[in-house]
SENUMAR-739257 format. One record per residue (C-alpha): residue number from 0; x, y, z; residue in three letters. Coordinates in Angstrom, 2 decimals, padded with zeros to 5 digits, m for minus. Layout:
BEGIN
{num NUM u X v Y w Z residu Ala}
...
This chain:
BEGIN
{num 0 u 000.11 v 000.14 w 000.09 residu Met}
{num 1 u 001.25 v 003.38 w m001.03 residu Ala}
{num 2 u 002.44 v 005.72 w 001.75 residu Ala}
{num 3 u m000.21 v 008.52 w 002.81 residu Val}
{num 4 u m000.35 v 011.19 w 005.33 residu Ile}
{num 5 u m003.52 v 012.71 w 006.84 residu Lys}
{num 6 u m004.96 v 015.89 w 007.10 residu Val}
{num 7 u m005.52 v 017.11 w 010.49 residu Thr}
{num 8 u m006.99 v 020.76 w 009.93 residu Glu}
{num 9 u m008.40 v 022.78 w 006.92 residu Val}
{num 10 u m008.88 v 026.44 w 007.36 residu Ala}
{num 11 u m012.19 v 027.93 w 006.52 residu Val}
{num 12 u m012.22 v 029.80 w 003.22 residu Gly}
{num 13 u m008.73 v 028.21 w 002.21 residu Ser}
{num 14 u m007.64 v 026.75 w m001.08 residu Ile}
{num 15 u m007.65 v 023.31 w 000.69 residu Gly}
{num 16 u m011.28 v 023.66 w 001.70 residu Glu}
{num 17 u m012.12 v 024.75 w m001.96 residu Ala}
{num 18 u m010.57 v 021.71 w m003.39 residu Ile}
{num 19 u m012.57 v 019.23 w m001.03 residu Gly}
{num 20 u m010.03 v 018.43 w 001.77 residu Leu}
{num 21 u m011.42 v 017.72 w 005.09 residu Val}
{num 22 u m009.86 v 016.46 w 008.35 residu Pro}
{num 23 u m008.62 v 012.90 w 008.03 residu Asp}
{num 24 u m008.19 v 012.99 w 004.30 residu Thr}
{num 25 u m005.58 v 010.76 w 003.17 residu Asp}
{num 26 u m002.95 v 012.83 w 001.26 residu Leu}
{num 27 u m001.44 v 010.16 w m001.48 residu Ile}
{num 28 u 000.70 v 012.08 w m004.12 residu Ser}
{num 29 u 001.76 v 015.38 w m005.65 residu Val}
{num 30 u 002.74 v 015.31 w m009.19 residu Asp}
{num 31 u 002.86 v 011.58 w m009.07 residu Gly}
{num 32 u 005.32 v 011.52 w m005.99 residu Gln}
{num 33 u 004.12 v 009.74 w m002.91 residu Glu}
{num 34 u 004.03 v 011.63 w 000.42 residu Leu}
{num 35 u 005.85 v 010.27 w 003.57 residu Asp}
{num 36 u 005.49 v 013.14 w 005.80 residu Asp}
{num 37 u 005.13 v 017.03 w 006.10 residu Phe}
{num 38 u 008.42 v 017.61 w 004.38 residu Leu}
{num 39 u 007.08 v 016.19 w 001.22 residu Asp}
{num 40 u 003.69 v 017.89 w 001.53 residu Trp}
{num 41 u 005.35 v 021.42 w 002.01 residu Glu}
{num 42 u 008.13 v 021.03 w m000.52 residu Phe}
{num 43 u 006.13 v 019.54 w m003.27 residu Leu}
{num 44 u 003.19 v 021.82 w m002.85 residu Thr}
{num 45 u 005.25 v 024.85 w m002.87 residu Ala}
{num 46 u 004.66 v 025.33 w m006.69 residu Glu}
{num 47 u 001.88 v 027.61 w m008.17 residu Glu}
{num 48 u 000.61 v 024.59 w m010.12 residu Asp}
{num 49 u 000.62 v 020.85 w m009.08 residu Phe}
{num 50 u m001.53 v 017.67 w m009.27 residu Ser}
{num 51 u m002.98 v 016.12 w m005.95 residu Leu}
{num 52 u m004.18 v 012.76 w m005.43 residu Val}
{num 53 u m006.11 v 012.29 w m002.35 residu Tyr}
{num 54 u m009.09 v 010.04 w m000.62 residu Arg}
{num 55 u m011.51 v 011.60 w 001.76 residu Thr}
{num 56 u m012.66 v 009.64 w 004.87 residu Pro}
{num 57 u m015.03 v 006.70 w 003.93 residu Gly}
{num 58 u m014.29 v 007.08 w 000.38 residu Ala}
{num 59 u m013.29 v 003.81 w m001.58 residu Thr}
{num 60 u m011.80 v 005.73 w m004.69 residu Glu}
{num 61 u m009.05 v 008.33 w m005.00 residu Glu}
{num 62 u m009.70 v 011.76 w m006.51 residu Phe}
{num 63 u m007.22 v 013.79 w m008.48 residu Glu}
{num 64 u m007.39 v 017.57 w m008.64 residu Val}
{num 65 u m005.07 v 020.25 w m010.68 residu Gln}
{num 66 u m004.28 v 022.88 w m008.11 residu Val}
{num 67 u m003.47 v 026.30 w m009.12 residu Glu}
{num 68 u m003.01 v 029.20 w m006.64 residu Arg}
{num 69 u m000.90 v 032.46 w m006.11 residu Pro}
{num 70 u 002.60 v 031.39 w m004.72 residu Ile}
{num 71 u 002.06 v 033.59 w m001.76 residu Asp}
{num 72 u m001.20 v 032.07 w m000.78 residu Glu}
{num 73 u m001.28 v 029.15 w 001.66 residu Pro}
{num 74 u m003.06 v 026.22 w 001.19 residu Leu}
{num 75 u m004.50 v 026.13 w 004.63 residu Gly}
{num 76 u m003.89 v 022.49 w 005.34 residu Val}
{num 77 u m002.24 v 021.14 w 008.36 residu Ala}
{num 78 u m001.07 v 017.41 w 008.35 residu Val}
{num 79 u m000.23 v 014.89 w 010.84 residu Glu}
{num 80 u 003.22 v 014.93 w 012.60 residu Pro}
{num 81 u 005.60 v 012.28 w 011.41 residu Pro}
{num 82 u 006.70 v 009.26 w 013.36 residu Arg}
{num 83 u 009.57 v 010.33 w 015.25 residu Ile}
{num 84 u 012.75 v 008.47 w 014.06 residu Lys}
{num 85 u 014.23 v 006.91 w 017.28 residu Arg}
{num 86 u 017.70 v 007.49 w 018.69 residu Cys}
{num 87 u 020.25 v 004.54 w 017.72 residu Ala}
{num 88 u 022.62 v 005.82 w 020.59 residu Asn}
{num 89 u 022.71 v 005.02 w 024.29 residu Arg}
{num 90 u 024.70 v 008.11 w 025.80 residu Cys}
{num 91 u 025.65 v 007.68 w 029.40 residu Asp}
{num 92 u 024.02 v 011.34 w 030.06 residu Phe}
{num 93 u 021.10 v 010.88 w 028.01 residu Cys}
{num 94 u 018.29 v 012.84 w 029.53 residu Phe}
{num 95 u 015.63 v 010.44 w 028.69 residu Val}
{num 96 u 017.40 v 007.59 w 030.60 residu Glu}
{num 97 u 017.45 v 010.27 w 033.63 residu Gly}
{num 98 u 013.34 v 010.73 w 033.53 residu Asn}
{num 99 u 011.64 v 009.46 w 036.57 residu Pro}
{num 100 u 007.96 v 008.09 w 036.44 residu Asp}
{num 101 u 005.02 v 010.74 w 035.88 residu Gly}
{num 102 u 006.24 v 013.17 w 033.29 residu Val}
{num 103 u 004.65 v 013.88 w 029.89 residu Arg}
{num 104 u 004.98 v 010.68 w 027.75 residu Gln}
{num 105 u 006.56 v 012.55 w 024.85 residu Val}
{num 106 u 009.58 v 012.84 w 027.32 residu Leu}
{num 107 u 010.24 v 009.05 w 027.12 residu Tyr}
{num 108 u 010.66 v 009.29 w 023.51 residu Ile}
{num 109 u 014.56 v 009.03 w 022.46 residu Arg}
{num 110 u 014.21 v 011.06 w 019.36 residu Asp}
{num 111 u 017.26 v 011.60 w 016.91 residu Asp}
{num 112 u 015.17 v 013.00 w 013.99 residu Asp}
{num 113 u 016.80 v 015.41 w 011.28 residu Tyr}
{num 114 u 013.42 v 016.62 w 010.46 residu Arg}
{num 115 u 012.84 v 018.04 w 013.86 residu Leu}
{num 116 u 016.28 v 019.37 w 013.62 residu Ser}
{num 117 u 015.51 v 021.25 w 010.59 residu Phe}
{num 118 u 011.85 v 022.27 w 011.69 residu Arg}
{num 119 u 012.45 v 023.09 w 015.51 residu Tyr}
{num 120 u 016.11 v 023.42 w 016.13 residu Gly}
{num 121 u 016.37 v 019.88 w 017.73 residu Asn}
{num 122 u 019.98 v 018.55 w 018.08 residu Phe}
{num 123 u 020.40 v 015.42 w 016.30 residu Ala}
{num 124 u 023.30 v 013.12 w 015.83 residu Thr}
{num 125 u 022.66 v 011.91 w 012.32 residu Leu}
{num 126 u 023.90 v 008.51 w 013.22 residu Thr}
{num 127 u 020.64 v 006.88 w 012.14 residu Asn}
{num 128 u 020.37 v 008.29 w 008.53 residu Leu}
{num 129 u 019.49 v 005.88 w 005.83 residu Lys}
{num 130 u 020.35 v 006.99 w 002.21 residu Gln}
{num 131 u 016.73 v 008.06 w 001.57 residu His}
{num 132 u 017.29 v 010.38 w 004.53 residu Asp}
{num 133 u 020.44 v 011.67 w 003.13 residu Ile}
{num 134 u 018.97 v 012.23 w m000.25 residu Asp}
{num 135 u 016.00 v 014.24 w 001.12 residu Arg}
{num 136 u 018.31 v 016.45 w 003.28 residu Ile}
{num 137 u 019.86 v 017.45 w 000.07 residu Ile}
{num 138 u 017.07 v 017.38 w m002.21 residu Arg}
{num 139 u 015.09 v 019.68 w 000.15 residu Tyr}
{num 140 u 018.02 v 021.74 w 001.12 residu Arg}
{num 141 u 017.08 v 021.14 w 004.81 residu Leu}
{num 142 u 019.54 v 023.73 w 006.22 residu Ser}
{num 143 u 020.70 v 024.55 w 008.67 residu Pro}
{num 144 u 020.60 v 021.35 w 010.76 residu Leu}
{num 145 u 021.44 v 021.31 w 014.41 residu Tyr}
{num 146 u 024.11 v 018.55 w 015.08 residu Val}
{num 147 u 025.39 v 016.97 w 018.26 residu Ser}
{num 148 u 028.97 v 016.45 w 017.45 residu Val}
{num 149 u 030.30 v 015.75 w 020.93 residu His}
{num 150 u 033.74 v 014.78 w 019.53 residu Ala}
{num 151 u 035.27 v 014.56 w 016.07 residu Thr}
{num 152 u 037.61 v 011.89 w 016.83 residu Asp}
{num 153 u 035.74 v 008.66 w 015.65 residu Pro}
{num 154 u 036.44 v 006.38 w 018.41 residu Gln}
{num 155 u 035.75 v 009.04 w 021.18 residu Val}
{num 156 u 032.54 v 009.92 w 019.54 residu Arg}
{num 157 u 031.38 v 006.15 w 019.21 residu Arg}
{num 158 u 032.25 v 005.84 w 023.01 residu Trp}
{num 159 u 030.37 v 009.17 w 023.83 residu Val}
{num 160 u 027.28 v 007.82 w 021.86 residu Leu}
{num 161 u 027.78 v 004.31 w 023.10 residu Arg}
{num 162 u 027.36 v 003.25 w 019.30 residu Asn}
{num 163 u 029.98 v 001.30 w 017.73 residu Pro}
{num 164 u 028.32 v 001.92 w 014.37 residu Gln}
{num 165 u 028.22 v 005.52 w 014.53 residu Ala}
{num 166 u 029.70 v 007.07 w 011.17 residu Pro}
{num 167 u 032.56 v 009.56 w 011.16 residu Glu}
{num 168 u 031.04 v 012.70 w 011.58 residu Val}
{num 169 u 033.33 v 015.13 w 009.60 residu Leu}
{num 170 u 032.90 v 013.31 w 006.19 residu Pro}
{num 171 u 029.29 v 013.04 w 006.90 residu Gln}
{num 172 u 029.32 v 016.95 w 007.35 residu Leu}
{num 173 u 031.41 v 017.40 w 004.48 residu Arg}
{num 174 u 029.25 v 015.52 w 002.14 residu His}
{num 175 u 026.19 v 017.77 w 003.16 residu Phe}
{num 176 u 028.14 v 020.99 w 003.18 residu Ala}
{num 177 u 029.08 v 020.28 w m000.38 residu Asp}
{num 178 u 025.48 v 020.25 w m001.33 residu His}
{num 179 u 025.04 v 023.72 w 000.46 residu Gly}
{num 180 u 023.74 v 022.48 w 003.89 residu Ile}
{num 181 u 024.94 v 024.38 w 006.95 residu Glu}
{num 182 u 025.16 v 023.49 w 010.72 residu Phe}
{num 183 u 024.83 v 024.70 w 014.16 residu His}
{num 184 u 026.83 v 022.19 w 016.51 residu Thr}
{num 185 u 026.96 v 021.37 w 019.94 residu Gln}
{num 186 u 029.31 v 019.53 w 022.29 residu Ile}
{num 187 u 027.93 v 017.99 w 025.35 residu Val}
{num 188 u 031.25 v 017.91 w 027.66 residu Met}
{num 189 u 031.53 v 014.69 w 029.80 residu Ala}
{num 190 u 034.74 v 015.04 w 032.11 residu Pro}
{num 191 u 037.39 v 012.56 w 031.49 residu Gly}
{num 192 u 035.79 v 011.65 w 027.99 residu Val}
{num 193 u 035.53 v 014.50 w 025.59 residu Asn}
{num 194 u 037.07 v 017.52 w 027.44 residu Asp}
{num 195 u 040.47 v 018.47 w 027.58 residu Gly}
{num 196 u 042.69 v 017.57 w 024.53 residu Ala}
{num 197 u 039.65 v 015.92 w 022.72 residu Val}
{num 198 u 037.64 v 019.29 w 023.18 residu Leu}
{num 199 u 040.59 v 021.26 w 021.87 residu Arg}
{num 200 u 040.69 v 018.97 w 018.87 residu Gln}
{num 201 u 036.89 v 018.95 w 018.19 residu Thr}
{num 202 u 036.91 v 022.74 w 018.38 residu Leu}
{num 203 u 039.65 v 023.12 w 016.07 residu Asp}
{num 204 u 038.44 v 020.50 w 013.62 residu Asp}
{num 205 u 035.02 v 022.17 w 013.37 residu Leu}
{num 206 u 036.88 v 025.48 w 013.00 residu Trp}
{num 207 u 038.88 v 024.15 w 010.19 residu Gln}
{num 208 u 036.05 v 022.56 w 008.60 residu Phe}
{num 209 u 034.94 v 026.04 w 007.22 residu Gly}
{num 210 u 031.85 v 028.31 w 007.27 residu Pro}
{num 211 u 029.39 v 025.52 w 006.64 residu Ala}
{num 212 u 029.61 v 025.17 w 010.46 residu Val}
{num 213 u 027.73 v 028.29 w 011.47 residu Leu}
{num 214 u 028.24 v 028.22 w 015.23 residu Ser}
{num 215 u 029.62 v 025.61 w 018.04 residu Val}
{num 216 u 028.51 v 025.48 w 021.66 residu Ser}
{num 217 u 029.90 v 023.57 w 024.64 residu Val}
{num 218 u 027.46 v 022.52 w 027.19 residu Val}
{num 219 u 028.37 v 020.71 w 030.33 residu Pro}
{num 220 u 026.90 v 017.45 w 030.99 residu Val}
{num 221 u 023.60 v 017.84 w 033.28 residu Gly}
{num 222 u 022.27 v 014.95 w 035.13 residu Leu}
{num 223 u 019.15 v 014.14 w 037.02 residu Thr}
{num 224 u 019.09 v 012.21 w 040.34 residu Glu}
{num 225 u 017.87 v 009.23 w 037.88 residu Phe}
{num 226 u 020.90 v 009.30 w 035.57 residu Ser}
{num 227 u 023.70 v 006.72 w 035.10 residu Lys}
{num 228 u 025.84 v 008.28 w 038.10 residu His}
{num 229 u 028.23 v 005.19 w 037.96 residu His}
{num 230 u 029.01 v 005.92 w 034.40 residu Leu}
{num 231 u 029.30 v 009.64 w 033.97 residu Val}
{num 232 u 029.58 v 012.60 w 036.26 residu Arg}
{num 233 u 029.29 v 016.35 w 035.89 residu Glu}
{num 234 u 032.26 v 018.58 w 035.48 residu Pro}
{num 235 u 033.69 v 020.34 w 038.35 residu Asp}
{num 236 u 034.69 v 024.20 w 038.50 residu Ala}
{num 237 u 038.24 v 023.66 w 037.28 residu Ala}
{num 238 u 036.99 v 021.38 w 034.52 residu Glu}
{num 239 u 034.49 v 023.98 w 033.62 residu Cys}
{num 240 u 037.17 v 026.86 w 033.67 residu Arg}
{num 241 u 039.30 v 024.79 w 031.43 residu Ala}
{num 242 u 036.62 v 024.37 w 028.87 residu Ala}
{num 243 u 035.84 v 028.02 w 028.85 residu Val}
{num 244 u 039.46 v 028.82 w 028.11 residu Val}
{num 245 u 039.30 v 026.50 w 025.05 residu Glu}
{num 246 u 035.81 v 028.06 w 023.91 residu Val}
{num 247 u 037.28 v 031.48 w 024.13 residu Glu}
{num 248 u 040.45 v 030.69 w 022.42 residu Arg}
{num 249 u 038.62 v 029.65 w 019.37 residu Val}
{num 250 u 035.98 v 032.50 w 019.74 residu Ala}
{num 251 u 038.78 v 035.02 w 019.61 residu Ala}
{num 252 u 040.38 v 033.42 w 016.53 residu Arg}
{num 253 u 036.97 v 033.42 w 014.74 residu Ala}
{num 254 u 036.36 v 037.07 w 015.59 residu Leu}
{num 255 u 039.89 v 037.93 w 014.42 residu Ala}
{num 256 u 039.56 v 036.00 w 011.31 residu Glu}
{num 257 u 035.73 v 036.01 w 010.44 residu Arg}
{num 258 u 034.23 v 038.74 w 012.26 residu Gly}
{num 259 u 032.16 v 036.60 w 014.26 residu Glu}
{num 260 u 032.34 v 034.92 w 017.78 residu Pro}
{num 261 u 031.41 v 031.49 w 016.25 residu Trp}
{num 262 u 032.11 v 029.30 w 019.43 residu Ala}
{num 263 u 030.25 v 029.75 w 022.54 residu Gln}
{num 264 u 029.88 v 028.47 w 026.18 residu Gly}
{num 265 u 026.30 v 027.71 w 027.71 residu Ala}
{num 266 u 025.44 v 029.96 w 030.60 residu Asp}
{num 267 u 025.60 v 026.83 w 032.78 residu Glu}
{num 268 u 029.23 v 026.39 w 031.87 residu Leu}
{num 269 u 030.12 v 029.78 w 033.22 residu Tyr}
{num 270 u 027.91 v 029.23 w 036.29 residu Ile}
{num 271 u 029.77 v 025.99 w 037.34 residu Arg}
{num 272 u 033.05 v 027.65 w 036.46 residu Ala}
{num 273 u 032.30 v 030.53 w 038.65 residu Gly}
{num 274 u 033.23 v 032.90 w 035.88 residu Met}
{num 275 u 031.28 v 036.03 w 034.77 residu Glu}
{num 276 u 029.19 v 035.72 w 031.67 residu Leu}
{num 277 u 030.76 v 037.11 w 028.22 residu Pro}
{num 278 u 029.15 v 040.21 w 026.69 residu Pro}
{num 279 u 026.20 v 040.11 w 024.47 residu Ala}
{num 280 u 028.38 v 040.53 w 021.51 residu Ala}
{num 281 u 030.01 v 037.32 w 022.29 residu Ala}
{num 282 u 026.73 v 035.34 w 021.22 residu Tyr}
{num 283 u 026.49 v 036.83 w 017.91 residu Gly}
{num 284 u 022.91 v 036.41 w 016.61 residu Ser}
{num 285 u 021.89 v 034.25 w 019.69 residu Phe}
{num 286 u 021.64 v 031.08 w 017.42 residu Asp}
{num 287 u 021.67 v 028.63 w 020.14 residu Gln}
{num 288 u 019.81 v 030.40 w 022.85 residu Val}
{num 289 u 017.27 v 027.61 w 023.06 residu Glu}
{num 290 u 020.22 v 025.41 w 023.87 residu Asn}
{num 291 u 021.03 v 027.60 w 026.95 residu Gly}
{num 292 u 023.78 v 029.59 w 025.40 residu Val}
{num 293 u 023.49 v 033.39 w 026.08 residu Gly}
{num 294 u 020.17 v 033.09 w 027.76 residu Ser}
{num 295 u 020.84 v 035.72 w 030.14 residu Val}
{num 296 u 022.35 v 038.24 w 027.71 residu Arg}
{num 297 u 019.50 v 037.86 w 025.36 residu Trp}
{num 298 u 017.08 v 038.64 w 028.20 residu Leu}
{num 299 u 018.80 v 041.65 w 028.75 residu Gln}
{num 300 u 018.67 v 042.64 w 025.12 residu Glu}
{num 301 u 015.02 v 041.88 w 025.29 residu Gln}
{num 302 u 014.29 v 044.14 w 028.27 residu Val}
{num 303 u 016.46 v 046.99 w 026.78 residu Arg}
{num 304 u 014.38 v 046.90 w 023.84 residu Ala}
{num 305 u 011.01 v 046.63 w 025.14 residu Gly}
{num 306 u 011.08 v 048.33 w 028.70 residu Ser}
{num 307 u 010.25 v 051.89 w 027.40 residu Ala}
{num 308 u 006.95 v 050.48 w 026.48 residu Ala}
{num 309 u 005.99 v 049.17 w 029.96 residu Leu}
{num 310 u 003.92 v 051.38 w 031.94 residu Gly}
{num 311 u 001.39 v 051.11 w 034.85 residu Gly}
{num 312 u 003.54 v 048.97 w 037.18 residu Trp}
{num 313 u 004.60 v 051.74 w 039.67 residu Ser}
{num 314 u 004.49 v 050.34 w 043.19 residu Gly}
{num 315 u 003.54 v 046.87 w 042.21 residu Arg}
{num 316 u 005.28 v 043.69 w 043.68 residu Arg}
{num 317 u 006.01 v 041.09 w 041.11 residu Ile}
{num 318 u 007.56 v 037.50 w 041.87 residu Ala}
{num 319 u 009.59 v 036.09 w 039.27 residu Val}
{num 320 u 009.70 v 032.22 w 039.54 residu Leu}
{num 321 u 012.54 v 030.45 w 037.91 residu Thr}
{num 322 u 015.09 v 027.49 w 038.28 residu Gly}
{num 323 u 017.93 v 027.49 w 040.71 residu Thr}
{num 324 u 020.65 v 028.24 w 038.17 residu Ser}
{num 325 u 019.01 v 031.35 w 036.71 residu Met}
{num 326 u 018.36 v 032.55 w 040.29 residu Gly}
{num 327 u 021.95 v 033.39 w 040.38 residu Gln}
{num 328 u 021.93 v 035.26 w 037.17 residu Leu}
{num 329 u 018.50 v 037.05 w 036.76 residu Leu}
{num 330 u 019.22 v 039.95 w 039.09 residu Pro}
{num 331 u 021.27 v 041.40 w 036.37 residu Met}
{num 332 u 018.06 v 041.27 w 034.20 residu Val}
{num 333 u 015.79 v 042.32 w 036.80 residu Ile}
{num 334 u 017.60 v 045.48 w 037.76 residu Ala}
{num 335 u 017.12 v 047.41 w 034.73 residu Pro}
{num 336 u 013.40 v 046.24 w 034.48 residu Leu}
{num 337 u 012.71 v 047.41 w 037.95 residu Ala}
{num 338 u 014.30 v 050.63 w 036.94 residu Ala}
{num 339 u 012.14 v 051.06 w 033.96 residu Ala}
{num 340 u 008.91 v 050.01 w 035.47 residu Thr}
{num 341 u 008.96 v 051.31 w 038.95 residu Gly}
{num 342 u 008.01 v 047.76 w 040.19 residu Ala}
{num 343 u 009.43 v 045.75 w 042.93 residu Thr}
{num 344 u 010.69 v 042.37 w 041.47 residu Phe}
{num 345 u 011.07 v 039.38 w 044.03 residu Glu}
{num 346 u 013.37 v 036.55 w 042.59 residu Leu}
{num 347 u 011.99 v 032.91 w 043.68 residu Val}
{num 348 u 014.40 v 030.32 w 042.85 residu Pro}
{num 349 u 012.59 v 026.92 w 042.75 residu Val}
{num 350 u 014.12 v 023.70 w 043.41 residu Ala}
{num 351 u 013.05 v 020.85 w 040.94 residu Asn}
{num 352 u 010.67 v 018.44 w 042.85 residu Asp}
{num 353 u 010.68 v 015.83 w 039.92 residu Ile}
{num 354 u 014.21 v 015.43 w 038.73 residu Phe}
{num 355 u 015.99 v 016.47 w 041.94 residu Gly}
{num 356 u 018.27 v 019.55 w 042.87 residu Pro}
{num 357 u 021.01 v 018.59 w 040.26 residu Arg}
{num 358 u 018.24 v 019.99 w 037.55 residu Val}
{num 359 u 018.45 v 023.68 w 037.75 residu Thr}
{num 360 u 017.02 v 024.90 w 034.58 residu Thr}
{num 361 u 013.58 v 026.79 w 034.74 residu Ala}
{num 362 u 012.30 v 024.70 w 031.75 residu Gly}
{num 363 u 011.85 v 021.69 w 033.78 residu Leu}
{num 364 u 010.11 v 023.01 w 036.58 residu Leu}
{num 365 u 006.76 v 021.21 w 037.39 residu Ser}
{num 366 u 003.27 v 022.60 w 037.76 residu Gly}
{num 367 u 003.06 v 021.29 w 041.11 residu Ala}
{num 368 u 006.32 v 022.74 w 042.28 residu Gly}
{num 369 u 005.48 v 026.03 w 040.94 residu Leu}
{num 370 u 002.13 v 025.99 w 042.69 residu Gly}
{num 371 u 003.67 v 025.06 w 045.95 residu Thr}
{num 372 u 006.12 v 028.09 w 045.65 residu Ala}
{num 373 u 003.26 v 030.36 w 044.78 residu Leu}
{num 374 u 001.46 v 029.57 w 048.13 residu His}
{num 375 u 004.39 v 030.67 w 050.11 residu Gln}
{num 376 u 004.50 v 034.16 w 048.69 residu Leu}
{num 377 u 002.53 v 037.09 w 050.42 residu Thr}
{num 378 u 001.80 v 040.61 w 049.42 residu Gly}
{num 379 u 002.56 v 039.92 w 045.60 residu Ile}
{num 380 u 000.37 v 041.57 w 042.92 residu Asp}
{num 381 u 001.56 v 039.27 w 040.02 residu Leu}
{num 382 u 003.59 v 036.07 w 039.61 residu Ala}
{num 383 u 005.52 v 035.40 w 036.47 residu Leu}
{num 384 u 006.29 v 031.77 w 035.53 residu Leu}
{num 385 u 008.78 v 030.54 w 032.97 residu Pro}
{num 386 u 007.47 v 030.17 w 029.57 residu Gly}
{num 387 u 010.11 v 027.83 w 028.58 residu Glu}
{num 388 u 008.55 v 025.31 w 031.32 residu Ala}
{num 389 u 005.25 v 025.09 w 029.36 residu Val}
{num 390 u 004.44 v 023.20 w 026.08 residu Asn}
{num 391 u 002.30 v 024.29 w 023.18 residu Asp}
{num 392 u m000.50 v 022.73 w 024.95 residu Asp}
{num 393 u m000.31 v 024.67 w 028.01 residu Gly}
{num 394 u 001.07 v 021.97 w 029.97 residu Leu}
{num 395 u 003.96 v 021.88 w 032.57 residu Phe}
{num 396 u 006.32 v 018.74 w 032.44 residu Ile}
{num 397 u 004.16 v 016.96 w 035.09 residu Asp}
{num 398 u 000.96 v 017.43 w 032.75 residu Ser}
{num 399 u m000.57 v 019.97 w 035.10 residu Ile}
{num 400 u m002.21 v 022.79 w 033.06 residu Ser}
{num 401 u m001.29 v 026.61 w 033.49 residu Val}
{num 402 u m004.99 v 027.01 w 033.72 residu Ala}
{num 403 u m004.86 v 024.58 w 036.91 residu Ala}
{num 404 u m001.90 v 026.40 w 038.35 residu Val}
{num 405 u m003.69 v 029.85 w 037.79 residu Ala}
{num 406 u m006.88 v 028.56 w 039.57 residu Ala}
{num 407 u m005.08 v 027.55 w 042.59 residu Gly}
{num 408 u m002.77 v 030.52 w 043.00 residu Ala}
{num 409 u m003.23 v 033.37 w 045.66 residu Pro}
{num 410 u m002.24 v 035.95 w 043.08 residu Met}
{num 411 u m002.57 v 036.52 w 039.12 residu Pro}
{num 412 u m000.01 v 034.61 w 037.14 residu Ile}
{num 413 u 001.38 v 035.20 w 033.89 residu Arg}
{num 414 u 003.64 v 033.09 w 031.56 residu Ile}
{num 415 u 006.69 v 034.77 w 030.29 residu Ser}
{num 416 u 009.81 v 034.25 w 028.34 residu Lys}
{num 417 u 011.10 v 037.77 w 028.01 residu Thr}
{num 418 u 009.63 v 039.75 w 030.81 residu Phe}
{num 419 u 008.52 v 042.18 w 028.41 residu Val}
{num 420 u 005.93 v 039.90 w 027.05 residu Asp}
{num 421 u 004.05 v 039.56 w 030.17 residu Ala}
{num 422 u 004.18 v 043.28 w 031.42 residu Leu}
{num 423 u 003.00 v 045.00 w 028.21 residu Thr}
{num 424 u m000.60 v 045.01 w 029.70 residu Glu}
{num 425 u m000.71 v 046.23 w 033.19 residu Pro}
{num 426 u m002.94 v 044.76 w 035.69 residu Leu}
{num 427 u m006.68 v 045.94 w 036.06 residu Ala}
{num 428 u m007.01 v 048.23 w 038.79 residu Thr}
């Protein structure tokens, strides 16, 4: 049976509705080419004129229609997400392996999917690619991709990935680069494995690779209370300082030779090293801010750009709930925000009640943990909860909804990623 993908939504008044598509329609082919997933649908229907074969729910026969539309007018059709490509690696520091019971089911999926890398900026190792996948990346020019390199030495990388079949990453990247694909890369640094001389070699190899590697970040291994502590440990302050030296060495070279910083350490690397964060200019366009690289400086830039439009907050008390790592850094973001708004901000670092105190990021705080912290506050006019802790369905990692937390909170709450986004509209008087 030919591969098909299903329609999930059709916008009212759209071209999709006009040609007869409805939810649960099977999309079979475009211009005679079968459809595997959303990539085929989006790229093959990007033309002004194409033929579409489909089958509506309950129908036994297929319909073919010739679609003509202005190139800038969307079809108004959403399709089902793809079946996620699973990871072929067994990294000792894999966060999925460190999950406890009771978190969202999607967090137990060990994904390693180049399509999600292209669409959402998820990091992938590219170790599970078939020839069909390689051909599609090149054919559709899926660029940039976000690649977990970890080490360029083949043996070390296979050890880090716990995958003896992992292909050599540099030839793999070179093949894609020769076809115009670019990359953002990361190195998750495990002490005694891919730090020290291995880290230096990896950074130098990626630099010498050329401009197809757009950036490289170094992120220290982060473990939960449930991780494989007998196999891997987190780096100490001295090891993180040594890694910062290597990152800044390459960044200085990149700035001198290419006019861009290129190499960056995650905020967590500097926190563990006990070192001051670099200035905002060191993060370029903040390409890896979702990876925890330059998060604080990015927030400062957002506040600086938007604070002039914030009014009506004078005399208000606002609580900012966050993870324990950002609790050390957010004062430098909150201070100019307080000066601009006239509000008083109270920083509330919240320990992680699911993964344990080792996990300090705000994005993994639970609805229950945040709710408990809210009930310990008094005299607060508004509480801001971290937007990165909430998924697209409005759920925290423990599947508690924002609405449920708001209903039980002793004060109004707002979800925020930049502060400015939550403070544009003052509270009702």
